N, C-alpha and C positions, 0 to 999 in steps of 0.2 A: 335835685330831689324835691318832691312836693312837700307842702306843709303837713299833709296827712302822714306821709312816710316819716318825716322828722319827728312828729309827735308820737309815733308808734314805737320809737326807739326808747329803751330804758336809759335812765340817767344815773350816774354815780353821785354820791354825796358831794363830790368836788366839782360838779358840772358848772355851777355858777362861777366858781373860782377860775376854771379853765377859760371861760369867756372873758372874765375880767383881765386875765393875763394875755388876751389876744390870740388864743389858740385857734387853729384851723381844725374844725371838728369833722369827723367821718364816721360812718357806721362801722362797728366792729363787734362781732360776737353778740349782736342784738342791742348794743349800747351805742350812744352818741359819745365818741371818744376823741381826745386830742391827738391828731397825727403829728402836729408840729406847732411850735410857738414862733413869734416873729423872727427870732435869730436864725431859724431854719434847721433842717435835719443834720447837715454836715457840722455846723457849729455845736449843735446839741450832742451829737456823737462824740466829737473831740473833747467837749467839756466834761462829759461823763468819764472818759478815759483819763483825763488830767486832774479832775477835781471831784465833784459830786453832783449827781443828777437825781431829781425827785420825779418818780413815775406814779401815776394813779393806776393801780391794778385792781381796783375795787370791783371790776366786772368779773374777776375770777370767783370761783365758788369756794366757800369755806364751810367745812362740815366737821362736826365732832362725832366720833365713835366712842360710846360710853358703855362701860361694863368690863368685868374681869376677863371675859373671853374675846374682847374686841380684836386683840392682836391675832389670835388664832383664826378668828372669823375672817379678818381681812386677807389672811394668807390663802383663803379659798378662792380669791379673785385676782391675786397678783403673784408673779413668780419670784417674789422678793422676801427676804428675811425680815419679818416684822417682830416676831416673838423675841428675838435677841436684841432688839433695839433698846438702848439705854434711855433712861429718863432725860428729857430735854435734848435727845439726839434726833436728827432729821435724816430722812432717806428718800431718794428718788424711787418711784415705783411706776408700774404700768398695769392697767386693766387690759386683760386679753380676752378674746372670744374663743369659741370652740375650735376655730381653725388656726389659732395662735396669732391672729391679727390683733393690732393694738387699738383698743376702744378709746383710750386716752392715756396721757402720762400725767403724773401727779406727784405731790410732795406729802410725806407723812412725818409728823413729829410726835414722839411720845411725850405726854405731859403726865404729871403725877396721877391724874384721875381720868384721862381720856387720850385718844389719838386725835391730833389736829391734822386735818386733811385739806389740801388746797388742790382744786381741779381747774381745768381750763374753762373759760367763759362759754365757748361755743358748745361744749359738751356737758355743761353744768347740769342741766335738767335731766339728761339721760344718765349721767353718772350718779346723781342722787337717787333716781329711780332704780338704777342697777343695784346700788348698795341697799336700798330699802327692801328690794325684792329678795335679795340673797342673804342679807345680814340681819334683818330686823328681828328674826327669831333668836339671834345669838347676842345682839348688843343693840343699844339705842343708836339710831342714825339721826343726828340733829343738825340740819342745815342752819347756817348763821347769816341770814340775809340782812340782819341788823348791824353787821360788821363791815367796815371799809378796810381796804388793804392798800398800803403805800409801800413803794420800794425806793430806798435810798441807796444809790449805787455809785461806786467810784473810789479811787484811792484815798480821798479825803472824807468819805462818808463817815468813818468812825470819828474823825476829828469834830465834825459838825454835830453828830448825834450825841457824842460824849458831853457836849455842853449842856444837854438836857438831862443826861444821867451818865456820870463817868463809868458806872459799872458795866455798861454795854461793851466797853473795850475788852472786858475779860472773856467774852464769847470767842469761840473759834468757828471756822467754817462748818456749816451744817449742824450747829447747835442753837438752842433757843432758850427763852425764859420770859417770865413776867417782869415788866419794868414800868415804873412810872416815869414818863418823859415830861419833865417840868410840870408835874402834877397830873398828867393825863395817863390813866391806866392803859397799858397795851400788852399784847403778847407779840414778841418778835423773834425772828431767827436770823442768824448771820448767813445769808444765802442770797441768791438772785439769779438773773437771767442775762447777764451782760459779760461774764468772764472776769468781772472785777470784784474786789471786796465790796461788801455792802450788806444791807439788811432789808428784810420784808417785815412790815409792821402792821399787825392786825389791831384795829382801833374801832371803838364804837362809832357808828355813823355820825352821831351828834357831835363828836369831838374831832371828826376828820379834818374839817376846814381849819379849826384852831391849830391842830398839830401841823398841818401842811404849812400854814403861815409861819409858825415858829421855825420850821425847817427852812423855808424859803428866806427867812430873815438871816440865816447864817451865810457869811460871805462866800463860802465854798459852793453853795447850792443854787442850782437853777432848775426850772421845770423842764421836763423832757417828754416828748410825745412818742407815739407808737412807731413813727418812722425810724427814729434813732434806736428805739428798742429793738426793732427788727435787724438793723445793720449791726448793732452791738452783739446780739445773740448769734448772728450768722458768722461773724468773725470769731466768736468763741466756739463755733462748731456745734451749737446747740440746736436741737430739733424744734420745729414749730408744728404742732399737731394740725392735721388737715392738709399739710404741705409735704413735709419730709417723712412723716409717719401717719398711718391711718390703718383701717382694717385690712388693707391689701398688703401691709408690711408686718413682719414679725419682729420681735426684739432682736433676733439673731441677724436677720437681713438688714435691720436698721443700725447695726453695729452698737447695740446697747447691751451686749452680753455682760459687761462690767456690772450691770444693775442686778444680775441674777447671781446671788451668792451660792457658794458651794453646798450649803445646807439644803438648798432648794433644787439642786441638780441631781442627776442620776448618781446613786451612791450616797447621797446626803441624808441626814436624819429625817428631814421633812421634805423629801423629794416629791415633786408633782403636786397633785391635788388642786390645781387651778385650771381654768378653762384653756384648752389647747396645749396642755403640758406635753402630750405625746409628740405633737408637731415640733414644739420648741426643743425637746430632748433630741429628736432626730436631727434637727438642723444644727444643734450644738455639736453633735457627733460628726456631721458632714463638714462643718467649719474646721473642726480639729483635723479631719482627714483631708482637708483642702478639696472637697468635692461639692462644696456649697454652690448654689446657682447664682445668687446675686448678693450685693453688699452695698450699703450706703458708704460713700466716699466723700472726701473733700477734694475740690478742684480749684486750681488757680490758673490764671492766664497772664502772659507777658504783654498782651495787647490791651488797649484801653476800652475796648467794646464790652460793656456789661453784658453778662449772660444771665438771662432771666428764667424764672420758673417755666417749665414746659418745653424748653429748648431740647431738641433731640441730640444725643451723643452718638457719634459714628466713629468707626475705625479708619485706618489709612485707606482702605478700599472703598469707603463711603457707606459701609453696611451699618444700619442702625443697631446700636448695642446697648443703649440706655437713655436716661432722661435726667434733666436737671430739675430738682424739686424746690430749690431756693437759690437766688443769686443776686449779687449786687456789686458795685464798685466799693471795695472795702476802704473806708476813710483812713483807718489806721495803717493797713498794709499797703495802701496806695496802688492796688491793682484789683482786677475782678476776682472775686471768690464765689464759690458755689458749693452746694451740696447736691448730690445726685446718686443714682443707682447705676451700677455697672455689674457685668458678670464677675463673680468672685475671682476668676482666673485673670481678669484685667484690673484688679483692685490694688495691686501693689504700688506703694509710693514710687513716684517717678514715671509711671506708665503714661504714655502720650495718647490722648484721644482728641477729638474735635467736636465742638458744639456748633450746631447750625443756627446762625443768627442772621436774619434777613437774607436767607438763601446763600449765605457765605459761611465758609468753614473757619471757625476761630479755634486755634490750638489751645488745648487745656492739658494740664499735668496733674495727675493724682498726687494729692498732698496730704501730709499728716495734719491732724487737727489737734488743738485749735490753730487757727491761722495766725493769731497773735497770742503771745503767752498769757495764760490765766494768772490773775493776781489775788487768788483766794487767800484769806488769812488763816493759816493752819496752826499758828502759835509757835 
C-alpha cells in the first residue's frame, strides 16, 4: 500500500497503542486496524476462548436517538420490537430495504433518556444518513464520533473488568449501564461478537488509551486483532455484514427470524410498518410451510482443507446449489467451519454437500450453530 493510501485511512484513538504493541495493521471499514499482534491469530483466538481478549472496535458507529418517540420511530426502519425494550436492555436489530434486503445489522440499548445504537463501520455513514432522513422529524439523531468502543471478551473478562468496578459483575447478557471504571466514565453492555461472555465499553476518545492500558495490565487480558475476531464470530455462527448478509439477503433467508418478535409479525400488535415488511411476512409464511427458497446454514468438514468465502457448493451430481459466505479452519472445533446459503430443502442438519476448493470436491455437512457452545452469562 502506498503512503498516500495509508494516510487516507482513518485512525481510531488507540492507533498509536496498536503500533506500540507490535500490531500488523490492515485497512478495514475505512480504518487502519490491527489484524493481529506478534503472538498471531491462532494464539489470540485461543486466548480469548480461555481467558480475556481486548478488541478495539472504535471503527464502529455509535449513535444516540433522543426523544420520547425514538422507540416508535426506530420501529419504522427495523422489524424488531423496540417499544417494549426495557431500560438498560439491549437487542439485536436489522435495517431493511423495500425488498426486505438487509442494509445493516445493529445493536440497540434503551437508556433512561435515549436509545444507544451501534452500527457497522463499513455502513456507518449510510446508516446515519438513513436514520437522519427517516427519523429526524420524530427524534434527534446524534452520532457520537467522540466516543471510542472497546470489547473485552472471554470467560475471564468479568474477572478482569470487576477489578476496575465490581458492579459490572451484576450485569447479565444483553444488558448495560453507566459505570466508572477506575475513575473513567463509561457506558457498557454485557455483550459481544465472539460467542463468549464479555463487555462492549463506550468511552470518551481522550480516555480510551488510559482505559485500554488499565485493562491490558490485568493478567487475564491480551490485545486481540481482527483476524481472531473473525474466526471467533464464525465459530459462534454470527454473521458478518457484507459477507453473510447484505441487501441480497433477507432476515428470513439469513436465518435471523429469531430477531423478529411476535409483536412485529403478522397478527402482532405492531405488525409491519418497516421497509420490506410484505416480503419478510411472505417469507416467514413460506418458511413455516417449508416452501422457502434458500437459507443460511452452518457447514463443517471432516477434512483439513479450509473452505473460504466464495466457494461454490454442489450436490452429489455436481450441480451448483449454493455458495460459502464465510469460512475458516476453526481453532476451537479443530476442523473447517463455514457459513453459506443452500436451498431450504437441503438445509436440514446432517445434509451432505460438497464445496469446490481448488477444483476439488470437499465434503461438507450441514451443522447446527454455533459450532462451539456459546458462553453468554445469563445469570
